[in-house]
C-alpha positions, 0 to 999 in steps of 0.5 A, spaced: 232 849 698 231 841 700 227 837 695 220 835 698 221 828 701 215 825 697 217 828 691 225 828 691 225 830 683 221 836 684 216 833 679 210 837 677 204 835 683 197 832 681 193 832 687 187 827 686 181 828 691 178 821 691 183 817 688 179 810 689 173 807 686 167 805 690 165 800 685 171 796 686 170 788 687 169 789 694 167 797 694 161 800 698 157 801 692 158 794 689 156 791 696 150 795 696 148 794 689 150 786 689 149 784 696 156 781 696 163 783 692 164 781 685 170 777 683 171 780 676 177 784 676 180 789 671 187 791 669 190 796 673 188 802 669 181 801 670 181 797 677 180 803 681 175 807 676 176 814 674 181 816 680 186 810 679 186 811 671 187 819 673 193 817 677 196 812 672 195 817 667 198 823 670 204 819 673 206 816 666 206 824 664 211 825 669 207 828 675 208 826 682 201 824 684 198 825 691 192 820 692 187 822 697 183 818 701 179 818 708 183 812 710 190 810 707 189 803 706 184 804 701 189 807 696 195 803 698 194 798 693 193 803 687 200 806 690 203 800 689 201 799 682 204 806 680 210 805 683 211 798 680 210 802 673 215 807 675 211 812 677 212 817 683 206 818 688 204 818 695 198 817 699 195 823 704 189 822 708 183 827 707 176 828 709 173 833 704 167 835 709 172 837 715 175 844 714 181 842 719 182 835 715 183 839 708 187 844 711 192 839 715 192 834 708 194 840 704 199 842 709 202 835 708 202 835 701 205 842 700 211 840 705 212 833 703 211 834 695 210 841 693 205 846 691 200 842 686 200 844 679 193 840 678 188 839 682 182 834 680 176 833 685 173 826 684 170 825 691 163 821 691 158 819 696 152 814 697 148 819 701 140 817 700 142 810 696 139 806 702 132 809 703 126 805 701 121 807 695 116 810 700 122 815 702 123 818 695 120 825 697 124 830 700 120 831 706 123 824 708 130 825 706 134 825 713 138 831 715 144 827 716 144 825 709 143 831 706 149 834 710 153 828 707 151 830 700 153 837 701 159 836 705 162 832 699 159 836 693 159 843 695 163 844 702 169 840 699 170 843 692 170 850 696 175 848 701 180 844 697 180 850 691 182 855 697 188 851 699 191 851 692 188 857 688 193 862 692 200 858 689 197 857 682 195 865 682 202 867 684 205 862 679 200 864 674 198 857 672 195 851 674 189 847 673 183 845 677 178 840 674 172 837 677 169 830 676 162 831 676 156 827 673 150 828 669 146 830 675 150 837 675 146 839 669 140 841 672 136 839 678 132 832 678 128 828 683 131 823 687 129 816 685 129 809 689 137 807 690 140 814 688 144 819 692 141 826 693 145 829 687 142 836 686 148 839 690 152 837 685 149 843 681 153 847 686 159 844 684 158 846 677 156 853 679 163 853 683 167 851 677 163 857 673 165 862 678 172 860 679 173 860 671 170 868 671 175 869 678 181 866 676 182 865 668 185 872 668 190 869 673 192 863 669 188 858 672 184 853 668 178 851 671 173 846 668 167 842 670 167 835 667 160 831 666 161 824 666 155 822 663 154 815 664 157 809 668 164 808 668 167 801 667 169 798 673 168 791 677 162 793 680 158 797 674 160 792 669 157 786 674 150 790 673 145 786 669 143 792 665 150 793 663 152 786 662 147 786 657 149 793 654 157 793 655 157 798 650 154 803 655 160 803 659 165 809 659 172 807 659 176 810 665 182 810 661 179 814 656 176 819 661 183 820 664 185 822 657 180 827 657 182 830 663 190 830 661 188 834 655 184 839 659 190 840 663 195 841 657 190 846 653 193 852 650 191 858 654 188 861 648 183 856 647 181 853 654 175 848 655 171 850 661 166 844 661 166 838 657 161 832 657 163 825 656 158 820 654 158 813 651 157 813 643 151 808 644 148 812 650 143 818 651 146 825 652 143 828 658 141 835 658 
């Protein structure tokens, strides 16, 4: 059998869904919150938030890393830094809310890189952040923004898991790791400037269901609750975090935790991990 075009050394494949950060210096969250791009940049492992840190971590562990993004241009700079570091990676366009896009993307991944050994779901969304104070209540929330939140937090994880589970089950090994936040722990009201987060509880429930369904087939599923702000150019420019930088969570340290989950012995798997800065409050 010929070696995959993007992965000629047949390295283990890690797919990162949502590989770039919206808190980059010119990212949409950064522009929305600050009204401009911010000039402060960070080392390559932190520049693209958690997605970039994960990509560098798994590439350095000898994986071929597939970076998925809605537009290829979003991930090309990240891919270039991985290449410069001696890693192996490729970029595939994927819209998590569209079944045909997910199917096409994973057909490309299987053909050009190989069956994934690790799937990390790290897609985020901004649905609801632009709504003013008088539209906090659910009765005012636009249907199209609800659909955006559900597409990213519920439909997307379901669709991408379906794409990788058959090969993982047949092989008897694999890791599916969901990057989630503290709002997945229970339903909370949406405050002004926040996204509609309670669909993320469904992502957590999916991880729990997949754990029951697929652990016996050798597939390790875990929900990772990142309980706080991830360090990035856009977050560290927030006034509150400039005063309290100790509340920022290092994305490199988070990536270490994800790799730890993937490397766990199957006699002792962790299925939920909550990561909080030492100085920060622990969400329940």
